Biopython code that builds the backbone (N, CA, C, O; Angstrom):
import numpy as np
from Bio.PDB.StructureBuilder import StructureBuilder

atoms = [
    (1, "MET", "N", (43.000, 146.454, 77.764)),
    (1, "MET", "CA", (43.561, 147.567, 76.819)),
    (1, "MET", "C", (44.007, 148.739, 77.700)),
    (1, "MET", "O", (44.718, 149.640, 77.255)),
    (2, "LEU", "N", (43.571, 148.701, 78.949)),
    (2, "LEU", "CA", (44.268, 149.851, 79.925)),
    (2, "LEU", "C", (45.415, 149.339, 80.573)),
    (2, "LEU", "O", (46.218, 150.084, 81.134)),
    (3, "GLU", "N", (45.555, 147.937, 80.523)),
    (3, "GLU", "CA", (46.973, 147.337, 81.089)),
    (3, "GLU", "C", (48.035, 147.634, 80.001)),
    (3, "GLU", "O", (49.204, 147.804, 80.349)),
    (4, "GLN", "N", (47.684, 147.702, 78.728)),
    (4, "GLN", "CA", (48.703, 147.797, 77.827)),
    (4, "GLN", "C", (49.024, 149.069, 77.686)),
    (4, "GLN", "O", (50.170, 149.368, 77.349)),
    (5, "LEU", "N", (48.092, 149.998, 77.913)),
    (5, "LEU", "CA", (48.361, 151.585, 78.076)),
    (5, "LEU", "C", (49.084, 152.008, 79.159)),
    (5, "LEU", "O", (49.689, 153.079, 79.117)),
    (6, "LEU", "N", (49.099, 151.140, 80.344)),
    (6, "LEU", "CA", (50.038, 151.578, 81.517)),
    (6, "LEU", "C", (51.442, 150.969, 81.344)),
    (6, "LEU", "O", (52.456, 151.449, 81.850)),
    (7, "GLU", "N", (51.398, 149.846, 80.565)),
    (7, "GLU", "CA", (52.758, 149.106, 80.209)),
    (7, "GLU", "C", (53.553, 150.196, 79.347)),
    (7, "GLU", "O", (54.755, 150.370, 79.547)),
    (8, "ARG", "N", (52.904, 150.869, 78.458)),
    (8, "ARG", "CA", (53.588, 151.717, 77.523)),
    (8, "ARG", "C", (54.159, 152.815, 78.229)),
    (8, "ARG", "O", (55.326, 153.160, 78.043)),
    (9, "LEU", "N", (53.267, 153.472, 79.162)),
    (9, "LEU", "CA", (53.612, 154.576, 79.791)),
    (9, "LEU", "C", (54.685, 154.149, 80.629)),
    (9, "LEU", "O", (55.763, 154.740, 80.690)),
    (10, "ALA", "N", (54.405, 153.168, 81.247)),
    (10, "ALA", "CA", (55.943, 152.811, 82.453)),
    (10, "ALA", "C", (56.863, 152.417, 81.695)),
    (10, "ALA", "O", (57.850, 152.140, 82.376)),
    (11, "ASP", "N", (57.041, 152.242, 80.538)),
    (11, "ASP", "CA", (58.468, 152.207, 79.869)),
    (11, "ASP", "C", (59.025, 153.136, 79.856)),
    (11, "ASP", "O", (60.218, 153.010, 79.579)),
    (12, "GLY", "N", (58.497, 154.595, 80.142)),
    (12, "GLY", "CA", (59.216, 155.780, 79.824)),
    (12, "GLY", "C", (58.899, 156.380, 78.896)),
    (12, "GLY", "O", (58.021, 156.051, 78.097)),
    (13, "GLY", "N", (59.673, 157.500, 78.862)),
    (13, "GLY", "CA", (59.661, 158.351, 77.463)),
    (13, "GLY", "C", (58.649, 159.317, 77.366)),
    (13, "GLY", "O", (57.958, 159.528, 78.363)),
    (14, "SER", "N", (58.430, 159.990, 76.241)),
    (14, "SER", "CA", (57.485, 161.057, 75.990)),
    (14, "SER", "C", (56.662, 160.332, 74.894)),
    (14, "SER", "O", (57.214, 159.879, 73.892)),
    (15, "HIS", "N", (55.308, 160.234, 75.114)),
    (15, "HIS", "CA", (54.221, 159.728, 74.381)),
    (15, "HIS", "C", (53.122, 160.880, 74.012)),
    (15, "HIS", "O", (52.706, 161.642, 74.885)),
    (16, "THR", "N", (52.677, 160.952, 72.638)),
    (16, "THR", "CA", (51.530, 161.615, 72.562)),
    (16, "THR", "C", (50.307, 160.877, 72.428)),
    (16, "THR", "O", (50.378, 159.677, 72.163)),
    (17, "PRO", "N", (49.025, 161.522, 72.600)),
    (17, "PRO", "CA", (47.907, 160.605, 72.567)),
    (17, "PRO", "C", (47.964, 159.826, 70.901)),
    (17, "PRO", "O", (47.555, 158.690, 70.663)),
    (18, "GLU", "N", (48.388, 160.481, 70.207)),
    (18, "GLU", "CA", (48.441, 160.120, 68.658)),
    (18, "GLU", "C", (49.418, 158.949, 68.383)),
    (18, "GLU", "O", (49.125, 158.023, 67.627)),
    (19, "SER", "N", (50.572, 159.045, 69.029)),
    (19, "SER", "CA", (51.690, 157.584, 69.164)),
    (19, "SER", "C", (51.025, 156.553, 69.686)),
    (19, "SER", "O", (50.962, 155.431, 69.184)),
    (20, "LEU", "N", (50.385, 157.002, 70.967)),
    (20, "LEU", "CA", (49.839, 155.848, 71.799)),
    (20, "LEU", "C", (48.607, 155.219, 71.041)),
    (20, "LEU", "O", (48.420, 154.009, 71.168)),
    (21, "ALA", "N", (47.720, 156.005, 70.225)),
    (21, "ALA", "CA", (46.916, 155.421, 69.394)),
    (21, "ALA", "C", (47.350, 154.617, 68.427)),
    (21, "ALA", "O", (46.934, 153.460, 68.354)),
    (22, "ARG", "N", (48.218, 155.103, 67.582)),
    (22, "ARG", "CA", (48.811, 154.223, 66.558)),
    (22, "ARG", "C", (49.333, 152.874, 67.189)),
    (22, "ARG", "O", (49.143, 151.810, 66.600)),
    (23, "GLU", "N", (49.915, 152.931, 68.254)),
    (23, "GLU", "CA", (50.886, 151.606, 68.828)),
    (23, "GLU", "C", (49.520, 150.786, 69.380)),
    (23, "GLU", "O", (49.502, 149.591, 69.084)),
    (24, "LEU", "N", (48.510, 151.240, 70.060)),
    (24, "LEU", "CA", (47.431, 150.447, 70.622)),
    (24, "LEU", "C", (46.315, 150.101, 69.391)),
    (24, "LEU", "O", (45.368, 149.349, 69.627)),
    (25, "GLY", "N", (46.456, 150.545, 68.433)),
    (25, "GLY", "CA", (45.370, 150.379, 67.343)),
    (25, "GLY", "C", (44.101, 150.656, 67.700)),
    (25, "GLY", "O", (43.163, 149.924, 67.384)),
    (26, "VAL", "N", (43.938, 152.026, 68.572)),
    (26, "VAL", "CA", (42.776, 152.727, 68.662)),
    (26, "VAL", "C", (42.915, 154.125, 68.389)),
    (26, "VAL", "O", (44.000, 154.658, 68.156)),
    (27, "SER", "N", (41.748, 154.753, 68.421)),
    (27, "SER", "CA", (41.671, 156.223, 68.180)),
    (27, "SER", "C", (42.183, 157.158, 69.131)),
    (27, "SER", "O", (42.199, 156.849, 70.322)),
    (28, "ARG", "N", (42.619, 158.305, 68.725)),
    (28, "ARG", "CA", (43.206, 159.375, 69.821)),
    (28, "ARG", "C", (41.987, 159.527, 70.943)),
    (28, "ARG", "O", (42.273, 159.368, 72.130)),
    (29, "ASP", "N", (40.700, 159.822, 70.569)),
    (29, "ASP", "CA", (39.690, 159.992, 71.522)),
    (29, "ASP", "C", (39.793, 158.783, 72.537)),
    (29, "ASP", "O", (39.629, 158.991, 73.740)),
    (30, "MET", "N", (40.027, 157.696, 72.115)),
    (30, "MET", "CA", (39.876, 156.403, 72.935)),
    (30, "MET", "C", (41.094, 156.556, 73.932)),
    (30, "MET", "O", (40.952, 156.383, 75.142)),
    (31, "VAL", "N", (42.248, 156.877, 73.372)),
    (31, "VAL", "CA", (43.571, 156.952, 74.381)),
    (31, "VAL", "C", (42.905, 158.016, 75.440)),
    (31, "VAL", "O", (42.978, 157.721, 76.633)),
    (32, "GLU", "N", (42.382, 159.009, 75.132)),
    (32, "GLU", "CA", (42.301, 160.190, 75.941)),
    (32, "GLU", "C", (41.041, 159.699, 77.057)),
    (32, "GLU", "O", (41.068, 159.989, 78.253)),
    (33, "ARG", "N", (40.037, 158.965, 76.444)),
    (33, "ARG", "CA", (39.309, 158.410, 77.386)),
    (33, "ARG", "C", (39.979, 157.351, 78.469)),
    (33, "ARG", "O", (39.678, 157.395, 79.661)),
    (34, "MET", "N", (40.813, 156.503, 77.988)),
    (34, "MET", "CA", (41.580, 155.593, 78.651)),
    (34, "MET", "C", (42.495, 156.247, 79.739)),
    (34, "MET", "O", (42.564, 155.798, 80.884)),
    (35, "LEU", "N", (43.248, 157.428, 79.265)),
    (35, "LEU", "CA", (43.824, 158.099, 80.278)),
    (35, "LEU", "C", (43.112, 158.715, 81.559)),
    (35, "LEU", "O", (43.514, 158.710, 82.722)),
    (36, "ALA", "N", (41.992, 159.224, 81.050)),
    (36, "ALA", "CA", (41.056, 159.764, 81.974)),
    (36, "ALA", "C", (40.572, 158.563, 83.020)),
    (36, "ALA", "O", (40.452, 158.780, 84.226)),
    (37, "ASP", "N", (40.327, 157.359, 82.449)),
    (37, "ASP", "CA", (39.865, 156.401, 83.279)),
    (37, "ASP", "C", (41.063, 155.983, 84.261)),
    (37, "ASP", "O", (40.807, 155.836, 85.457)),
    (38, "LEU", "N", (42.399, 155.783, 83.770)),
    (38, "LEU", "CA", (43.443, 155.312, 84.578)),
    (38, "LEU", "C", (43.695, 156.409, 85.454)),
    (38, "LEU", "O", (44.180, 156.009, 86.512)),
    (39, "GLU", "N", (43.518, 157.859, 85.395)),
    (39, "GLU", "CA", (43.468, 158.926, 86.800)),
    (39, "GLU", "C", (42.206, 158.409, 87.464)),
    (39, "GLU", "O", (42.440, 157.898, 88.559)),
    (40, "ARG", "N", (41.081, 158.404, 87.142)),
    (40, "ARG", "CA", (39.853, 158.218, 88.048)),
    (40, "ARG", "C", (40.070, 156.970, 88.728)),
    (40, "ARG", "O", (39.473, 156.900, 89.802)),
    (41, "LEU", "N", (40.808, 155.884, 88.384)),
    (41, "LEU", "CA", (41.137, 154.362, 89.118)),
    (41, "LEU", "C", (42.252, 154.531, 90.016)),
    (41, "LEU", "O", (42.434, 153.635, 90.840)),
    (42, "GLY", "N", (43.221, 155.767, 89.997)),
    (42, "GLY", "CA", (44.285, 156.075, 90.902)),
    (42, "GLY", "C", (45.347, 155.457, 90.301)),
    (42, "GLY", "O", (46.229, 155.080, 91.073)),
    (43, "TYR", "N", (45.565, 155.170, 88.680)),
    (43, "TYR", "CA", (46.664, 154.593, 88.336)),
    (43, "TYR", "C", (47.650, 155.642, 87.560)),
    (43, "TYR", "O", (48.719, 155.331, 87.035)),
    (44, "LEU", "N", (47.147, 156.778, 87.592)),
    (44, "LEU", "CA", (47.795, 158.073, 86.744)),
    (44, "LEU", "C", (47.514, 159.319, 87.739)),
    (44, "LEU", "O", (46.593, 159.311, 88.555)),
    (45, "GLU", "N", (48.405, 160.371, 87.571)),
    (45, "GLU", "CA", (48.156, 161.612, 88.286)),
    (45, "GLU", "C", (48.858, 162.441, 87.075)),
    (45, "GLU", "O", (49.642, 161.931, 86.274)),
    (46, "PRO", "N", (48.414, 163.918, 87.072)),
    (46, "PRO", "CA", (48.953, 165.069, 86.457)),
    (46, "PRO", "C", (49.992, 165.031, 87.047)),
    (46, "PRO", "O", (49.959, 164.762, 88.248)),
    (47, "ALA", "N", (51.338, 165.306, 86.346)),
    (47, "ALA", "CA", (52.406, 165.541, 86.759)),
    (47, "ALA", "C", (53.002, 166.933, 86.628)),
    (47, "ALA", "O", (54.100, 167.251, 87.084)),
    (48, "GLY", "N", (52.248, 167.662, 86.021)),
    (48, "GLY", "CA", (52.535, 169.287, 85.790)),
    (48, "GLY", "C", (53.039, 170.107, 86.913)),
    (48, "GLY", "O", (53.722, 171.103, 86.677)),
    (49, "GLY", "N", (52.712, 169.708, 88.262)),
    (49, "GLY", "CA", (52.955, 170.617, 89.098)),
    (49, "GLY", "C", (54.228, 170.030, 89.885)),
    (49, "GLY", "O", (54.781, 170.687, 90.767)),
    (50, "ALA", "N", (54.624, 168.834, 89.530)),
    (50, "ALA", "CA", (55.645, 168.040, 90.591)),
    (50, "ALA", "C", (56.905, 168.497, 90.258)),
    (50, "ALA", "O", (57.788, 168.266, 91.084)),
    (51, "CYS", "N", (57.194, 169.070, 89.286)),
    (51, "CYS", "CA", (58.656, 169.866, 88.850)),
    (51, "CYS", "C", (59.011, 170.600, 90.046)),
    (51, "CYS", "O", (58.064, 171.233, 90.512)),
    (52, "LYS", "N", (60.181, 170.704, 90.719)),
    (52, "LYS", "CA", (60.494, 171.537, 91.801)),
    (52, "LYS", "C", (61.700, 172.292, 91.451)),
    (52, "LYS", "O", (61.995, 173.277, 92.127)),
    (53, "SER", "N", (62.444, 171.917, 90.434)),
    (53, "SER", "CA", (63.598, 172.562, 89.863)),
    (53, "SER", "C", (63.535, 172.881, 88.465)),
    (53, "SER", "O", (62.705, 172.270, 87.791)),
    (54, "ALA", "N", (64.381, 173.858, 87.835)),
    (54, "ALA", "CA", (64.471, 174.515, 86.699)),
    (54, "ALA", "C", (64.713, 173.267, 85.837)),
    (54, "ALA", "O", (65.395, 172.323, 86.237)),
    (55, "CYS", "N", (64.021, 173.315, 84.435)),
    (55, "CYS", "CA", (64.152, 172.256, 83.400)),
    (55, "CYS", "C", (65.491, 172.475, 82.920)),
    (55, "CYS", "O", (65.684, 171.645, 82.032)),
    (56, "ALA", "N", (66.524, 173.208, 83.088)),
    (56, "ALA", "CA", (67.671, 173.140, 82.246)),
    (56, "ALA", "C", (68.467, 172.116, 83.275)),
    (56, "ALA", "O", (69.569, 171.702, 82.914)),
    (57, "GLY", "N", (68.100, 171.834, 84.143)),
    (57, "GLY", "CA", (69.012, 170.754, 85.147)),
    (57, "GLY", "C", (68.285, 169.532, 85.119)),
    (57, "GLY", "O", (68.727, 168.641, 85.845)),
    (58, "CYS", "N", (67.300, 169.296, 84.464)),
    (58, "CYS", "CA", (66.132, 168.023, 84.836)),
    (58, "CYS", "C", (67.000, 167.184, 83.534)),
    (58, "CYS", "O", (67.462, 167.786, 82.565)),
    (59, "PRO", "N", (67.097, 165.842, 83.717)),
    (59, "PRO", "CA", (67.459, 164.811, 82.653)),
    (59, "PRO", "C", (66.382, 164.618, 81.614)),
    (59, "PRO", "O", (66.687, 164.064, 80.558)),
    (60, "SER", "N", (65.177, 165.021, 81.823)),
    (60, "SER", "CA", (64.052, 164.515, 80.980)),
    (60, "SER", "C", (63.661, 165.990, 80.309)),
    (60, "SER", "O", (62.598, 166.157, 79.711)),
    (61, "ALA", "N", (64.312, 166.675, 80.425)),
    (61, "ALA", "CA", (64.034, 168.176, 79.897)),
    (61, "ALA", "C", (63.582, 168.019, 78.280)),
    (61, "ALA", "O", (62.547, 168.476, 77.793)),
    (62, "ALA", "N", (64.680, 167.213, 77.537)),
    (62, "ALA", "CA", (64.506, 167.206, 76.127)),
    (62, "ALA", "C", (63.337, 166.301, 75.595)),
    (62, "ALA", "O", (63.079, 166.184, 74.397)),
    (63, "VAL", "N", (62.673, 165.689, 76.582)),
    (63, "VAL", "CA", (61.391, 165.003, 76.271)),
    (63, "VAL", "C", (60.065, 165.168, 76.998)),
    (63, "VAL", "O", (59.115, 164.400, 76.848)),
    (64, "CYS", "N", (60.077, 166.404, 77.928)),
    (64, "CYS", "CA", (59.115, 166.794, 78.916)),
    (64, "CYS", "C", (58.321, 167.528, 78.053)),
    (64, "CYS", "O", (58.722, 168.129, 77.056)),
    (65, "ALA", "N", (56.904, 167.448, 78.563)),
    (65, "ALA", "CA", (55.875, 168.435, 78.004)),
    (65, "ALA", "C", (55.424, 169.463, 78.874)),
    (65, "ALA", "O", (54.692, 170.380, 78.502)),
    (66, "VAL", "N", (55.903, 169.303, 80.157)),
    (66, "VAL", "CA", (55.577, 170.139, 81.124)),
    (66, "VAL", "C", (55.813, 172.055, 80.660)),
    (66, "VAL", "O", (56.843, 172.588, 80.248)),
    (67, "GLY", "N", (54.740, 172.562, 80.871)),
    (67, "GLY", "CA", (55.009, 173.808, 80.365)),
    (67, "GLY", "C", (54.453, 174.055, 79.014)),
    (67, "GLY", "O", (54.527, 175.198, 78.564)),
    (68, "THR", "N", (53.865, 173.046, 78.268)),
    (68, "THR", "CA", (53.453, 173.033, 77.037)),
    (68, "THR", "C", (51.739, 172.729, 77.308)),
    (68, "THR", "O", (51.256, 172.385, 78.387)),
    (69, "PRO", "N", (51.044, 172.939, 76.119)),
    (69, "PRO", "CA", (49.809, 172.515, 76.198)),
    (69, "PRO", "C", (49.170, 171.221, 76.290)),
    (69, "PRO", "O", (47.992, 170.872, 76.368)),
    (70, "GLN", "N", (50.552, 170.453, 76.250)),
    (70, "GLN", "CA", (50.343, 168.803, 76.596)),
    (70, "GLN", "C", (50.036, 168.595, 77.691)),
    (70, "GLN", "O", (50.262, 169.489, 78.507)),
    (71, "ARG", "N", (49.419, 167.370, 78.135)),
    (71, "ARG", "CA", (49.473, 167.032, 79.442)),
    (71, "ARG", "C", (50.038, 166.065, 79.903)),
    (71, "ARG", "O", (49.970, 165.042, 79.222)),
    (72, "VAL", "N", (50.621, 166.019, 80.902)),
    (72, "VAL", "CA", (51.851, 165.190, 81.408)),
    (72, "VAL", "C", (51.390, 164.413, 82.599)),
    (72, "VAL", "O", (50.857, 164.980, 83.553)),
    (73, "TRP", "N", (51.617, 162.930, 82.552)),
    (73, "TRP", "CA", (51.065, 162.148, 83.396)),
    (73, "TRP", "C", (52.171, 161.232, 83.977)),
    (73, "TRP", "O", (53.128, 160.862, 83.297)),
    (74, "ALA", "N", (51.969, 160.859, 85.380)),
    (74, "ALA", "CA", (52.842, 160.026, 86.125)),
    (74, "ALA", "C", (52.230, 159.025, 86.606)),
    (74, "ALA", "O", (51.067, 159.147, 86.988)),
    (75, "LEU", "N", (52.862, 157.902, 86.675)),
    (75, "LEU", "CA", (52.385, 156.594, 87.368)),
    (75, "LEU", "C", (52.116, 156.979, 89.065)),
    (75, "LEU", "O", (52.887, 157.738, 89.653)),
    (76, "THR", "N", (51.178, 156.484, 89.603)),
    (76, "THR", "CA", (50.910, 156.564, 90.743)),
    (76, "THR", "C", (51.752, 155.332, 91.603)),
    (76, "THR", "O", (52.382, 154.410, 91.084)),
    (77, "ASP", "N", (51.591, 155.569, 92.933)),
    (77, "ASP", "CA", (52.281, 154.426, 93.788)),
    (77, "ASP", "C", (51.376, 153.135, 93.516)),
    (77, "ASP", "O", (51.902, 152.022, 93.548)),
    (78, "LYS", "N", (49.839, 153.306, 93.214)),
    (78, "LYS", "CA", (49.059, 152.171, 93.023)),
    (78, "LYS", "C", (49.525, 151.510, 91.763)),
    (78, "LYS", "O", (49.599, 150.282, 91.796)),
    (79, "ALA", "N", (49.822, 152.074, 90.759)),
    (79, "ALA", "CA", (50.330, 151.284, 89.834)),
    (79, "ALA", "C", (51.723, 150.810, 89.623)),
    (79, "ALA", "O", (51.981, 149.941, 88.790)),
    (80, "ARG", "N", (52.783, 151.473, 90.506)),
    (80, "ARG", "CA", (53.941, 150.750, 90.796)),
    (80, "ARG", "C", (53.635, 149.531, 91.727)),
    (80, "ARG", "O", (54.164, 148.493, 91.331)),
    (81, "ARG", "N", (53.000, 149.434, 92.722)),
    (81, "ARG", "CA", (52.537, 148.313, 93.207)),
    (81, "ARG", "C", (51.889, 147.026, 92.360)),
    (81, "ARG", "O", (52.049, 145.855, 92.705)),
    (82, "LYS", "N", (51.310, 147.352, 91.471)),
    (82, "LYS", "CA", (50.731, 146.439, 90.429)),
    (82, "LYS", "C", (51.875, 146.139, 89.496)),
    (82, "LYS", "O", (51.605, 145.411, 88.542)),
    (83, "GLY", "N", (53.123, 146.587, 89.618)),
    (83, "GLY", "CA", (54.029, 146.062, 88.632)),
    (83, "GLY", "C", (54.232, 146.939, 87.470)),
    (83, "GLY", "O", (54.999, 146.682, 86.542)),
    (84, "PHE", "N", (53.536, 147.937, 87.569)),
    (84, "PHE", "CA", (53.916, 148.870, 86.335)),
    (84, "PHE", "C", (54.909, 149.974, 86.512)),
    (84, "PHE", "O", (55.205, 150.697, 85.560)),
]
sb = StructureBuilder()
sb.init_structure("model")
sb.init_model(0)
sb.init_chain("A")
sb.init_seg("    ")
for serial, (resi, resn, name, xyz) in enumerate(atoms, 1):
    if name == "N":
        sb.init_residue(resn, " ", resi, " ")
    sb.init_atom(name, np.array(xyz, "f"), 0.0, 1.0, " ", f" {name:<3s}", serial, name[0])
structure = sb.get_structure()
């Protein structure tokens, strides 16, 4: 199930815990726990502080949640080495 979640995140785009839960057929709480597990295991990292330029110039500005109450995750190098 963790690999399925990583695959969906690696596809890109913006996902909410609710939409991921629907896609995976699990509860929102389960998705939140899986995200925490993937962070703990080193496959995800919070991306909120990674932005170095203004949002207006960012190609992802329309779908980005940085600056909102939503958490933003990025795949780590470890996840990319595993093929995600």
